MDAnalysis code that builds the backbone (N, CA, C; Angstrom):
import MDAnalysis as mda
import numpy as np

u = mda.Universe.empty(573, n_residues=191, atom_resindex=np.repeat(np.arange(191), 3), trajectory=True)
u.add_TopologyAttr("name", ["N", "CA", "C"] * 191)
u.add_TopologyAttr("resid", np.arange(1, 192))
u.add_TopologyAttr("resname", ["MET", "LYS", "SER", "THR", "PRO", "PHE", "SER", "TYR", "THR", "ILE", "ILE", "HIS", "ALA", "PHE", "ILE", "PHE", "THR", "PHE", "ILE", "MET", "GLY", "ALA", "PHE", "LEU", "GLY", "CYS", "SER", "GLU", "ASN", "GLN", "THR", "HIS", "ASP", "GLN", "LYS", "LYS", "ARG", "GLU", "LYS", "SER", "VAL", "ASN", "ASP", "GLN", "LYS", "ALA", "GLY", "SER", "THR", "HIS", "VAL", "PHE", "LEU", "THR", "TYR", "ILE", "ASP", "SER", "LEU", "THR", "LYS", "ILE", "PRO", "LEU", "ASN", "GLN", "PHE", "ASN", "GLU", "PRO", "ARG", "ILE", "GLN", "SER", "LEU", "ASN", "LYS", "LYS", "PHE", "SER", "ALA", "LYS", "LEU", "MET", "VAL", "GLU", "ILE", "TYR", "ASN", "ASP", "GLU", "LYS", "HIS", "ASP", "ALA", "GLU", "LYS", "SER", "ILE", "VAL", "VAL", "GLN", "TYR", "TYR", "LYS", "ASN", "GLU", "GLU", "GLN", "ALA", "ASN", "LYS", "VAL", "LYS", "ALA", "GLY", "MET", "ILE", "CYS", "LEU", "ILE", "PRO", "GLU", "SER", "ILE", "SER", "ASP", "SER", "LEU", "ARG", "ILE", "ALA", "ASP", "PHE", "ALA", "ALA", "TYR", "PHE", "GLY", "LYS", "ILE", "ASN", "GLU", "GLU", "LYS", "PRO", "LEU", "ILE", "GLY", "ILE", "THR", "ALA", "GLN", "PRO", "LEU", "PRO", "VAL", "LYS", "ILE", "LYS", "VAL", "SER", "GLU", "SER", "THR", "THR", "LEU", "LYS", "LEU", "THR", "PHE", "ASN", "SER", "HIS", "GLU", "LYS", "LEU", "ASP", "GLN", "ALA", "HIS", "VAL", "ILE", "MET", "ALA", "GLU", "VAL", "LEU", "LYS", "TYR", "ASN"])
u.atoms.positions = np.array([
    [0.852, -1.166, 0.000],
    [0.000, 0.000, 0.000],
    [0.896, 1.227, 0.000],
    [0.572, 2.081, -0.883],
    [1.357, 3.276, -1.092],
    [0.762, 4.430, -0.317],
    [1.632, 5.194, 0.409],
    [1.144, 6.354, 1.162],
    [1.061, 7.548, 0.236],
    [0.059, 8.318, 0.422],
    [-0.110, 9.521, -0.390],
    [0.306, 10.735, 0.415],
    [0.635, 11.811, -0.276],
    [0.994, 13.025, 0.448],
    [-0.136, 13.500, 1.352],
    [-1.366, 13.177, 0.970],
    [-2.504, 13.578, 1.791],
    [-2.476, 12.854, 3.144],
    [-2.156, 11.592, 3.194],
    [-2.109, 10.850, 4.449],
    [-0.952, 11.338, 5.320],
    [0.194, 11.718, 4.716],
    [1.300, 12.305, 5.488],
    [0.858, 13.615, 6.145],
    [0.110, 14.393, 5.424],
    [-0.382, 15.663, 5.948],
    [-1.304, 15.421, 7.134],
    [-2.169, 14.433, 7.042],
    [-3.091, 14.118, 8.136],
    [-2.310, 13.632, 9.353],
    [-1.334, 12.766, 9.124],
    [-0.524, 12.243, 10.234],
    [0.249, 13.383, 10.902],
    [0.848, 14.241, 10.124],
    [1.610, 15.379, 10.662],
    [0.680, 16.329, 11.423],
    [-0.486, 16.563, 10.906],
    [-1.460, 17.437, 11.573],
    [-1.891, 16.834, 12.902],
    [-2.103, 15.512, 12.892],
    [-2.498, 14.820, 14.120],
    [-1.377, 14.913, 15.176],
    [-0.149, 14.642, 14.770],
    [0.992, 14.712, 15.698],
    [1.176, 16.139, 16.204],
    [1.095, 17.122, 15.321],
    [1.235, 18.527, 15.704],
    [0.155, 18.929, 16.713],
    [-1.082, 18.514, 16.463],
    [-2.187, 18.833, 17.367],
    [-1.965, 18.196, 18.735],
    [-1.508, 16.962, 18.738],
    [-1.245, 16.255, 19.995],
    [-0.144, 16.974, 20.798],
    [0.951, 17.332, 20.132],
    [2.079, 18.013, 20.810],
    [1.640, 19.380, 21.326],
    [0.909, 20.134, 20.538],
    [0.443, 21.463, 20.970],
    [-0.516, 21.348, 22.159],
    [-1.388, 20.343, 22.124],
    [-2.315, 20.131, 23.239],
    [-1.569, 19.830, 24.526],
    [-0.549, 18.969, 24.419],
    [0.254, 18.636, 25.606],
    [1.007, 19.869, 26.104],
    [1.578, 20.638, 25.179],
    [2.328, 21.836, 25.548],
    [1.426, 22.869, 26.228],
    [0.267, 23.112, 25.646],
    [-0.649, 24.092, 26.230],
    [-1.157, 23.631, 27.591],
    [-1.399, 22.339, 27.731],
    [-1.823, 21.807, 29.028],
    [-0.762, 22.023, 30.089],
    [0.506, 21.812, 29.729],
    [1.606, 22.017, 30.684],
    [1.735, 23.486, 31.060],
    [1.666, 24.371, 30.069],
    [1.817, 25.795, 30.380],
    [0.643, 26.300, 31.201],
    [-0.551, 25.728, 30.969],
    [-1.718, 26.101, 31.763],
    [-1.525, 25.690, 33.225],
    [-1.004, 24.481, 33.435],
    [-0.714, 24.019, 34.796],
    [0.335, 24.888, 35.451],
    [1.357, 25.268, 34.670],
    [2.425, 26.112, 35.210],
    [1.863, 27.473, 35.621],
    [1.007, 28.062, 34.788],
    [0.383, 29.343, 35.112],
    [-0.475, 29.205, 36.361],
    [-1.235, 28.124, 36.460],
    [-2.081, 27.881, 37.633],
    [-1.222, 27.732, 38.890],
    [-0.119, 26.951, 38.785],
    [0.785, 26.772, 39.923],
    [1.426, 28.094, 40.334],
    [1.804, 28.912, 39.360],
    [2.419, 30.209, 39.659],
    [1.415, 31.115, 40.374],
    [0.160, 31.111, 39.937],
    [-0.871, 31.915, 40.598],
    [-1.082, 31.448, 42.033],
    [-1.049, 30.112, 42.252],
    [-1.197, 29.585, 43.605],
    [-0.033, 30.029, 44.490],
    [1.200, 29.997, 43.943],
    [2.373, 30.438, 44.717],
    [2.282, 31.924, 45.050],
    [1.877, 32.749, 44.080],
    [1.742, 34.191, 44.326],
    [0.682, 34.447, 45.386],
    [-0.441, 33.724, 45.339],
    [-1.489, 33.888, 46.344],
    [-0.965, 33.483, 47.712],
    [-0.195, 32.408, 47.766],
    [0.380, 31.947, 49.036],
    [1.324, 32.993, 49.617],
    [2.164, 33.597, 48.753],
    [3.089, 34.641, 49.214],
    [2.305, 35.844, 49.708],
    [1.254, 36.249, 48.968],
    [0.431, 37.391, 49.394],
    [-0.275, 37.099, 50.711],
    [-0.794, 35.869, 50.867],
    [-1.438, 35.489, 52.127],
    [-0.436, 35.516, 53.274],
    [0.782, 35.042, 52.999],
    [1.822, 35.036, 54.039],
    [2.178, 36.462, 54.449],
    [2.300, 37.371, 53.457],
    [2.598, 38.772, 53.774],
    [1.470, 39.396, 54.584],
    [0.221, 39.130, 54.172],
    [-0.927, 39.657, 54.919],
    [-0.931, 39.088, 56.321],
    [-0.580, 37.823, 56.461],
    [-0.515, 37.188, 57.769],
    [0.558, 37.806, 58.638],
    [1.742, 38.080, 58.070],
    [2.817, 38.683, 58.864],
    [2.472, 40.116, 59.244],
    [1.735, 40.813, 58.383],
    [1.273, 42.163, 58.713],
    [0.342, 42.115, 59.912],
    [-0.608, 41.192, 59.900],
    [-1.552, 41.073, 61.016],
    [-0.831, 40.668, 62.304],
    [0.109, 39.736, 62.207],
    [0.865, 39.308, 63.394],
    [1.672, 40.476, 63.940],
    [2.291, 41.263, 63.057],
    [3.069, 42.420, 63.518],
    [2.164, 43.438, 64.210],
    [1.003, 43.718, 63.643],
    [0.066, 44.659, 64.271],
    [-0.391, 44.135, 65.634],
    [-0.598, 42.836, 65.743],
    [-0.977, 42.224, 67.024],
    [0.160, 42.363, 68.033],
    [1.391, 42.188, 67.567],
    [2.579, 42.349, 68.426],
    [2.651, 43.788, 68.963],
    [2.494, 44.755, 68.076],
    [2.523, 46.171, 68.490],
    [1.371, 46.455, 69.449],
    [0.207, 45.904, 69.180],
    [-0.942, 46.080, 70.066],
    [-0.630, 45.534, 71.465],
    [0.026, 44.385, 71.517],
    [0.410, 43.799, 72.819],
    [1.375, 44.720, 73.561],
    [2.296, 45.353, 72.832],
    [3.225, 46.299, 73.460],
    [2.488, 47.518, 74.014],
    [1.523, 48.015, 73.258],
    [0.809, 49.214, 73.705],
    [-0.027, 48.941, 74.955],
    [-0.408, 47.688, 75.167],
    [-1.262, 47.338, 76.316],
    [-0.472, 47.090, 77.600],
    [0.852, 47.042, 77.511],
    [1.656, 46.859, 78.721],
    [1.646, 48.176, 79.501],
    [1.248, 48.164, 80.769],
    [1.248, 49.414, 81.555],
    [2.677, 49.924, 81.782],
    [2.801, 51.235, 82.006],
    [4.113, 51.867, 82.168],
    [4.940, 51.203, 83.271],
    [4.334, 50.856, 84.406],
    [5.104, 50.281, 85.506],
    [5.619, 48.866, 85.191],
    [5.106, 48.222, 84.128],
    [5.585, 46.904, 83.710],
    [6.309, 46.949, 82.363],
    [6.399, 48.148, 81.795],
    [7.030, 48.323, 80.487],
    [8.544, 48.362, 80.680],
    [9.162, 47.194, 80.613],
    [10.608, 47.085, 80.831],
    [11.167, 45.988, 79.922],
    [12.485, 45.876, 79.895],
    [13.126, 44.934, 78.984],
    [12.758, 43.470, 79.258],
    [12.722, 43.011, 80.520],
    [12.319, 41.609, 80.740],
    [10.902, 41.311, 80.228],
    [9.979, 42.238, 80.435],
    [8.595, 42.026, 79.964],
    [8.556, 42.003, 78.434],
    [9.342, 42.856, 77.799],
    [9.388, 42.895, 76.333],
    [10.013, 41.609, 75.791],
    [11.068, 41.122, 76.441],
    [11.683, 39.860, 76.013],
    [10.694, 38.699, 76.151],
    [9.908, 38.711, 77.198],
    [8.889, 37.681, 77.393],
    [7.864, 37.731, 76.258],
    [7.445, 38.934, 75.888],
    [6.507, 39.095, 74.781],
    [7.136, 38.631, 73.469],
    [8.417, 38.954, 73.277],
    [9.117, 38.528, 72.061],
    [9.122, 37.007, 71.941],
    [9.299, 36.313, 73.062],
    [9.299, 34.845, 73.043],
    [7.937, 34.301, 72.626],
    [6.865, 34.954, 73.067],
    [5.514, 34.518, 72.695],
    [5.296, 34.614, 71.183],
    [5.889, 35.629, 70.562],
    [5.699, 35.859, 69.130],
    [6.794, 35.226, 68.274],
    [7.779, 34.588, 68.890],
    [8.942, 34.093, 68.152],
    [8.602, 33.045, 67.094],
    [7.512, 32.320, 67.247],
    [7.134, 31.319, 66.248],
    [6.617, 31.971, 64.958],
    [6.120, 33.213, 65.081],
    [5.525, 33.869, 63.920],
    [6.315, 35.076, 63.422],
    [7.104, 35.687, 64.289],
    [7.894, 36.863, 63.920],
    [9.337, 36.677, 64.371],
    [10.248, 37.188, 63.558],
    [11.654, 37.195, 63.976],
    [11.912, 38.547, 64.650],
    [11.925, 38.538, 65.973],
    [12.124, 39.752, 66.750],
    [13.406, 39.598, 67.556],
    [14.249, 40.618, 67.527],
    [15.463, 40.563, 68.339],
    [15.731, 41.922, 68.966],
    [16.296, 41.881, 70.167],
    [16.688, 43.101, 70.880],
    [17.939, 43.664, 70.198],
    [17.971, 44.965, 70.022],
    [19.106, 45.607, 69.361],
    [20.401, 45.324, 70.118],
    [21.435, 45.005, 69.361],
    [22.766, 44.753, 69.893],
    [23.737, 45.480, 68.977],
    [24.613, 46.340, 69.546],
    [25.565, 47.105, 68.742],
    [26.404, 46.225, 67.823],
    [26.758, 45.065, 68.291],
    [27.699, 44.225, 67.561],
    [27.045, 43.330, 66.523],
    [25.841, 42.883, 66.783],
    [25.201, 42.028, 65.779],
    [23.679, 42.190, 65.821],
    [23.148, 42.347, 64.654],
    [21.709, 42.264, 64.446],
    [21.468, 42.140, 62.953],
    [20.371, 41.535, 62.588],
    [20.053, 41.283, 61.195],
    [18.798, 42.059, 60.822],
    [18.991, 43.341, 60.502],
    [17.862, 44.216, 60.205],
    [17.157, 43.854, 58.904],
    [17.792, 43.028, 58.064],
    [17.154, 42.648, 56.808],
    [16.114, 41.550, 57.008],
    [16.261, 40.739, 58.054],
    [15.348, 39.620, 58.277],
    [14.524, 39.770, 59.546],
    [15.074, 40.434, 60.543],
    [14.427, 40.508, 61.858],
    [13.854, 41.888, 62.130],
    [12.853, 41.902, 62.997],
    [12.358, 43.154, 63.554],
    [13.302, 43.452, 64.709],
    [14.033, 44.543, 64.598],
    [15.001, 44.901, 65.630],
    [14.333, 45.899, 66.570],
    [14.285, 45.544, 67.856],
    [13.625, 46.399, 68.836],
    [14.635, 46.936, 69.836],
    [14.385, 48.157, 70.290],
    [15.241, 48.770, 71.306],
    [14.364, 49.479, 72.332],
    [14.494, 49.055, 73.559],
    [13.755, 49.640, 74.676],
    [14.563, 50.798, 75.245],
    [13.878, 51.848, 75.706],
    [14.560, 52.937, 76.414],
    [13.654, 53.485, 77.506],
    [14.292, 54.113, 78.495],
    [13.567, 54.698, 79.620],
    [14.119, 56.095, 79.854],
    [13.232, 57.065, 80.120],
    [13.635, 58.441, 80.413],
    [13.478, 58.709, 81.897],
    [14.557, 59.102, 82.522],
    [14.536, 59.416, 83.955],
    [14.261, 60.903, 84.209],
    [14.370, 61.717, 83.161],
    [14.185, 63.166, 83.314],
    [12.733, 63.488, 83.653],
    [12.537, 64.326, 84.637],
    [11.182, 64.716, 85.036],
    [10.495, 65.556, 83.969],
    [11.277, 66.395, 83.262],
    [10.693, 67.309, 82.280],
    [10.184, 66.585, 81.035],
    [10.726, 65.434, 80.733],
    [10.330, 64.700, 79.540],
    [8.981, 64.007, 79.761],
    [8.035, 64.254, 78.864],
    [6.707, 63.652, 78.988],
    [6.747, 62.153, 78.704],
    [7.607, 61.747, 77.763],
    [7.735, 60.331, 77.427],
    [8.587, 59.669, 78.509],
    [8.008, 58.736, 79.232],
    [8.711, 58.072, 80.336],
    [9.450, 56.809, 79.884],
    [8.930, 56.147, 78.860],
    [9.580, 54.955, 78.318],
    [9.083, 54.748, 76.890],
    [9.836, 53.962, 76.167],
    [9.436, 53.693, 74.795],
    [10.166, 52.508, 74.215],
    [9.716, 52.112, 73.041],
    [10.387, 51.045, 72.329],
    [10.327, 51.329, 70.841],
    [11.492, 51.250, 70.214],
    [11.609, 51.468, 68.778],
    [11.630, 50.109, 68.085],
    [10.852, 49.963, 67.017],
    [10.835, 48.734, 66.211],
    [11.258, 49.091, 64.787],
    [12.428, 48.620, 64.379],
    [12.862, 48.782, 62.991],
    [12.295, 47.603, 62.205],
    [11.538, 47.904, 61.174],
    [10.787, 46.882, 60.452],
    [11.556, 46.472, 59.192],
    [11.813, 45.179, 59.020],
    [12.523, 44.742, 57.815],
    [11.662, 44.920, 56.575],
    [12.325, 45.008, 55.443],
    [11.633, 45.241, 54.182],
    [10.618, 44.142, 53.883],
    [10.899, 42.927, 54.292],
    [9.975, 41.813, 54.016],
    [8.597, 42.047, 54.642],
    [8.535, 42.756, 55.755],
    [7.241, 43.089, 56.377],
    [6.795, 44.474, 55.925],
    [7.720, 45.406, 55.852],
    [7.402, 46.787, 55.475],
    [6.743, 46.877, 54.101],
    [7.120, 45.975, 53.186],
    [6.540, 45.984, 51.842],
    [5.027, 45.841, 51.849],
    [4.488, 45.181, 52.855],
    [3.029, 44.983, 52.907],
    [2.391, 45.677, 54.108],
    [3.144, 46.521, 54.797],
    [2.650, 47.191, 56.002],
    [2.512, 48.682, 55.724],
    [1.293, 49.151, 55.643],
    [1.038, 50.546, 55.262],
    [0.431, 51.329, 56.432],
    [0.519, 52.627, 56.326],
    [-0.081, 53.515, 57.325],
    [-1.568, 53.179, 57.486],
    [-2.237, 52.886, 56.374],
    [-3.669, 52.562, 56.417],
    [-3.940, 51.336, 57.293],
    [-3.008, 50.369, 57.314],
    [-3.180, 49.181, 58.161],
    [-3.188, 49.576, 59.636],
    [-2.284, 50.465, 60.015],
    [-2.225, 50.936, 61.405],
    [-3.477, 51.732, 61.748],
    [-3.914, 52.590, 60.818],
    [-5.109, 53.407, 61.063],
    [-6.340, 52.513, 61.231],
    [-6.444, 51.463, 60.411],
    [-7.584, 50.549, 60.523],
    [-7.535, 49.781, 61.844],
    [-6.357, 49.454, 62.321],
    [-6.211, 48.653, 63.537],
    [-6.283, 49.498, 64.809],
    [-5.607, 50.671, 64.803],
    [-5.468, 51.464, 66.032],
    [-6.319, 52.726, 66.091],
    [-6.673, 53.288, 64.964],
    [-7.498, 54.496, 64.989],
    [-6.896, 55.656, 64.220],
    [-7.427, 56.824, 64.475],
    [-7.120, 58.050, 63.735],
    [-5.640, 58.447, 63.819],
    [-5.125, 58.905, 62.682],
    [-3.736, 59.358, 62.578],
    [-3.671, 60.861, 62.804],
    [-2.677, 61.291, 63.573],
    [-2.408, 62.715, 63.773],
    [-1.077, 63.045, 63.113],
    [-1.120, 63.980, 62.159],
    [0.113, 64.380, 61.480],
    [0.760, 65.532, 62.222],
    [2.099, 65.508, 62.274],
    [2.835, 66.614, 62.878],
    [3.084, 67.677, 61.821],
    [3.045, 68.927, 62.227],
    [3.338, 70.034, 61.320],
    [4.807, 70.408, 61.477],
    [5.518, 70.623, 60.350],
    [6.928, 71.019, 60.469],
    [7.049, 72.395, 61.116],
    [8.045, 72.546, 61.974],
    [8.260, 73.829, 62.637],
    [8.889, 74.843, 61.700],
    [9.690, 74.362, 60.754],
    [10.309, 75.267, 59.786],
    [10.153, 74.712, 58.378],
    [9.546, 75.458, 57.503],
    [9.464, 75.124, 56.092],
    [9.061, 73.691, 55.776],
    [9.573, 73.231, 54.656],
    [9.273, 71.889, 54.175],
    [10.490, 71.003, 54.400],
    [10.265, 69.815, 54.900],
    [11.370, 68.887, 55.136],
    [11.429, 67.871, 54.011],
    [12.626, 67.351, 53.737],
    [12.802, 66.352, 52.677],
    [12.111, 65.046, 53.062],
    [12.318, 64.604, 54.276],
    [11.673, 63.388, 54.790],
    [10.419, 63.810, 55.545],
    [9.286, 63.203, 55.258],
    [8.077, 63.607, 55.990],
    [8.210, 63.292, 57.477],
    [7.572, 64.107, 58.286],
    [7.585, 63.878, 59.724],
    [6.757, 62.643, 60.054],
    [7.121, 61.937, 61.112],
    [6.327, 60.767, 61.504],
    [4.901, 61.172, 61.850],
    [4.007, 60.207, 61.777],
    [2.627, 60.421, 62.198],
    [2.433, 59.695, 63.522],
    [1.429, 60.140, 64.264],
    [1.164, 59.530, 65.568],
    [-0.275, 59.065, 65.643],
    [-0.474, 58.000, 66.408],
    [-1.808, 57.500, 66.710],
    [-1.906, 57.410, 68.226],
    [-2.876, 58.122, 68.780],
    [-3.081, 58.064, 70.225],
    [-3.875, 56.798, 70.528],
    [-3.207, 55.821, 71.141],
    [-3.830, 54.533, 71.430],
    [-4.645, 54.610, 72.714],
    [-4.098, 55.318, 73.724],
    [-4.793, 55.519, 74.992],
    [-4.261, 56.810, 75.610],
    [-4.739, 57.161, 76.791],
    [-4.263, 58.375, 77.471],
    [-2.768, 58.287, 77.796],
    [-2.267, 57.075, 77.984],
    [-0.873, 56.916, 78.394],
    [0.032, 56.327, 77.310],
    [-0.503, 56.071, 76.112],
    [0.291, 55.425, 75.061],
    [0.013, 56.047, 73.701],
    [1.098, 56.307, 72.971],
    [1.013, 56.807, 71.603],
    [1.897, 55.939, 70.720],
    [1.483, 55.778, 69.500],
    [2.242, 55.036, 68.509],
    [2.752, 56.034, 67.485],
    [4.071, 56.041, 67.266],
    [4.696, 56.971, 66.327],
    [5.222, 56.160, 65.145],
    [4.823, 56.525, 63.915],
    [5.159, 55.765, 62.721],
    [6.011, 56.585, 61.755],
    [7.126, 56.015, 61.348],
    [7.983, 56.619, 60.333],
    [7.766, 55.817, 59.057],
    [7.713, 56.515, 57.907],
    [7.335, 55.851, 56.662],
    [8.138, 56.384, 55.494],
    [8.050, 55.669, 54.368],
    [8.703, 56.103, 53.133],
    [8.023, 57.354, 52.609],
    [8.788, 58.217, 51.999],
    [8.268, 59.530, 51.630],
    [7.653, 59.608, 50.241],
    [7.846, 58.644, 49.385],
    [7.440, 58.788, 47.992],
    [6.038, 58.261, 47.684],
    [5.205, 58.079, 48.684],
    [3.867, 57.554, 48.466],
    [2.821, 58.404, 49.187],
    [1.554, 58.242, 48.794],
    [0.474, 58.905, 49.521],
    [0.491, 58.396, 50.951],
    [0.071, 59.229, 51.879],
    [0.179, 58.895, 53.295],
    [-0.450, 57.548, 53.645],
    [-1.684, 57.303, 53.244],
    [-2.329, 56.044, 53.654],
    [-1.684, 54.816, 53.021],
    [-1.014, 54.977, 51.876],
    [-0.366, 53.851, 51.198],
    [1.135, 53.761, 51.476],
    [1.672, 54.706, 52.249],
    [3.105, 54.713, 52.544],
    [3.484, 53.509, 53.395],
    [4.618, 52.923, 53.080],
    [5.116, 51.751, 53.812],
    [5.764, 52.200, 55.121],
    [5.367, 51.583, 56.209],
    [5.907, 51.912, 57.526],
    [7.260, 51.210, 57.680],
    [8.293, 51.982, 58.018],
    [9.633, 51.410, 58.167],
    [10.085, 51.371, 59.627],
    [9.392, 52.134, 60.483],
    [9.718, 52.122, 61.910],
    [8.470, 52.475, 62.715],
    [8.256, 51.727, 63.784],
    [7.148, 52.009, 64.701],
    [7.745, 52.205, 66.087],
    [7.259, 53.220, 66.788],
    [7.760, 53.496, 68.140],
    [6.575, 53.596, 69.099],
    [6.648, 52.811, 70.153],
    [5.623, 52.850, 71.203],
    [6.111, 53.809, 72.278],
    [5.326, 54.848, 72.573],
    [5.683, 55.865, 73.564],
    [4.764, 55.741, 74.762],
    [5.351, 55.677, 75.948],
    [4.579, 55.556, 77.191],
    [4.703, 56.835, 78.000],
    [3.561, 57.361, 78.444],
    [3.509, 58.563, 79.263],
    [3.037, 58.188, 80.668],
    [3.042, 59.174, 81.557],
    [2.515, 58.931, 82.921],
    [1.059, 58.599, 82.892],
])
């Protein structure tokens, strides 16, 4: 039996269709898998944002007479499974991966702020942590007015959490206020 050019064309068309179907099926699965990975990363970022806000909320609820380094270290241990938090150390700290915290106390009578804690936020959390997230969680934002002219870096904003606690947020300057990424949060304790 002799093959005709027409039968070769049909066979080639069939093989081509089969290969294209397999290829498109694979690329479709790859696109689906990539979307699942992106959703997982976004969920993880949203989760770390919520955990960080919960951590800051826990700090704001500590009364001034208990706001000290041992109590903060105890709180850090509670959150250690979900957040990488470390106390600032001059010689070693990993600001790219960890939330670096530094506690301070003011002994001066004239200073209204009696104690505080600075949290330097790594880019991995800061990328998904916006001023709007803090406003939704803690309440109304109060902007500071510059004392002289216009400053290159915007002044931090504050949120009054209670009569004795304020949250001070430093953020990137190149975005609208509510969408600006928070790079540092400071818990301020008053009398």
